[in-house]
N, C-alpha and C positions, 0 to 999 in steps of 0.2 A: 282714428276720430273722422269724422266728413265735417268738412265744415260745408257752409252753403254755397260757394263758389265750387264745389265737386271735388276738391284736390283732399286726399287722404292724407292727414297728417298722424306721425310716429307717435306711438303713443309719450308721454313726460318719463321719465328716464327718473326713478327716485334714486337719490345717491344717498343715500340712509339705510344702513345696513340695517338688516333683519335681528333685532333682538334675540343677545344669548335665550338659544333655549335653557332652561332649568336643571340641574343635574341631578339625575335619578336618584336614590338608594339603591347602591350596588351591591353593598357587606350584609349579611347576614350574622347576627350576633345572639348569644347564650344569655341567659341572665336567671338570676332564682330572683322574684319578688318575695314580700316577706305571708303577701294574699295568695299569689295564683300557685305561688312553686318556680317550676321551671317554665320560659318565660324562650319568647324570641322579640327582636325589633330588627326593623333597616335602618345602616347609614349609610351615607352616604362618604363618611372615613376607610379609609385602608386598613387594613384588621380582620377583621373577620371572613368570613365564607364567600369568599365571590363569586357572586353570583353569572361571571363573564366566563370562569374556568366551568370546561363540561364534566371535569375530575370532580366537579364539588356538588351535583347534582343530588345526588343521592342525601348526603348529610343534609344538603337546602331541604331538600322536601321534607326530611326527619323533623327537620329544626321546625318546618313550620308548622309542623302537624300539632305544637305543641299549643299556649293562647300564646295572643301575642301582649307584650308587657303593659301596665295599666300606665306607666311613662317611664319611654324607653330613660336606664340612668343617662350619663354624662356620657358618648362616646370617647374611644381613647382618641386622646392628643397624637398630633403630627411630632412624634420626641424627636428625631431626625431634624427635621421641619425649624422646632423652634432652638434647635442645639445649634445648628446653622448662623443661624439670624446670631442668638449671642456669641459665637467665634469668631464671627463676620464684623462684630459690632467693637472689639476688643483694638484696644493701638498695639501691637506686637513689636516689641523691637527691635531696630538693626543693631547689629555689632558696632563697637565702638574700639579699631583694630588700632594698638600702638605697638610699634616696633624697638626692637632693643638691638643694635644702639637707636638713637631716637632721632640725632640728625644727619647718619647717614650711611650704610651700610660697608663690612668689608670683605671685600672677593677672598674664595676660602677660609671662613668664619662668618658661623650659623648667627641667623638672627633668629630673635624671638617674636613670636607675633604671641601680646594681651590682649585681654577684653573680655572683661565683667562678664558675665554672665547671670543674666535677669533670672528672677527667679517665676515657679511657674504662675500660670495665671487663673483663679479657680472663681464657678459660677453656681451657687446652689437655687433650688426654685422646687414648689410642685404643684405639678401640671391639672389643671382642672380635670383630671378626669381623677384626679388624687394620686398617680407614681409621682416620685422622689423623679429629681433629674439634675444630675452634675454636671457638668461641660468640663473640660478644665483646656490651656492651650499651654504644649510646653516644647523645648529648644530639644529635639534630637540629634544634632548633626550643628557644628562647625567646617563650610567646605569653606577654603582660602584657595585663588589666583594668584599667584605670587609675581606673575608677568612677564617672567621669562618664558613661557611656555610650562613651566609648571605646577599642576592643580595637584590638592590632599581634602583629604576629608577627616576630623578630628572629632577629639570628644569635646565638644565646648569646655566641660570642668579642668582642663588642662591647656588649658592658653591662659597662664600667668604668666609673670613674669620672669625675666633671668635670675639666680637659676633655674626657679622650680616649673619651669612650664616646658612644655614639650613640641609646642606646636612653632615647629622651626625651621627652616632652610637657610644653606649655603651657596649665596650665587656665589658663579664663574668668572663674569664680565662685569667689568665695571661700567658707570654710565657717562657720557660724557657732552656737553654742549658741541653742535654740529660744528664751529669754528675750530673746537678744540679736532674734534675728528678730524676732520679735515688740514690742519695747519701745524697742527703738534709733533713733535717727534713719536711724544704714545699714543696719537690715536689710531694708530692701529691693533692698538691692548683695548683698545674701548667696544660697548657695541655698539653695531654697523649703521642699528638705527634708532637705539631710542637716549632721549635726555636723563632720562630715569625708569625706571620700573613701577605698573600704574596695580596696588597690590588690594585685591578683593578677597573684601569677606561673607562670607553668606551664613547666619542664622535661618536653618530648617524647624518654621516650627508646627509643629502638627498638633491636630482638634482630635477631641475625641469625650464622648460621652459616655453616662448610665442613668440608665430610665432603669435597671431593677435589675434588669439580667444582666449585666456586663457589659465591661468597657465598649465600646467599638467606634472604629476610626472615623474619621468625618473625612478629614484630606490633610494637607500640608501647604504651607504658604511659605515665601521664602525675604526675607529683607535683608538686603544690601547696603556694604558701605566700603567706601573704595580714597587709596590717598596713596600721592606719589613717596615714589621713595626712592633717593640715588644713592647711588655703590659707588663707592671707592675702592682702590688699591693701596694697600702697601709694600713697598719696594726699601728692602734693604740697601743704603749706601755704602761700599766700603769707604771709611776713613784713613789717612797713611798716619 
């Protein structure tokens, strides 16, 4: 821009971004119309013949030789995206670990860990394109970090109370306060750094959906819970 004083000014900068371009139809679908018979239509919804894939050129040419459908049917719904929305909207419970013995463990004897397994979560709806959509979330694994460097993977249904459960661990060293470790004659028998073990339990939830062609895995999400667990020892004392 040239002003009357002869100074050339740069054009003003337009901070507004250009409007987004409308998505053009990319996929060709075949359908049968009660009047014209076999016909085709274009859609932006994935699932039909992809016109960006040159391997589909011959099939797309053949399809577009057919009449255009008088009224395009409802394009296939993104079942995966909808299933993700449902799965991520759910509250997925964390474990509620309960050790036995409850107050504190005993070295050399197994500690049992129980946690009531939540039921699977299910959902059903009919998609706009008429397909059924089943979504479910279920727990497939219970992982335990026992806090002493030991970890394990367990069937969640086996996290039962003593004596029926099989989620167990035997601690070798007791845990003691720092003052006890430093000053008590038995302080050397304690874990060198820990006043308690931190037990961390994690449920692994898996999401799945079925839109008519079998169950498809979405992904998995972990939910965790921790507790502090003191471990003592039982020592025999001879009595004269």
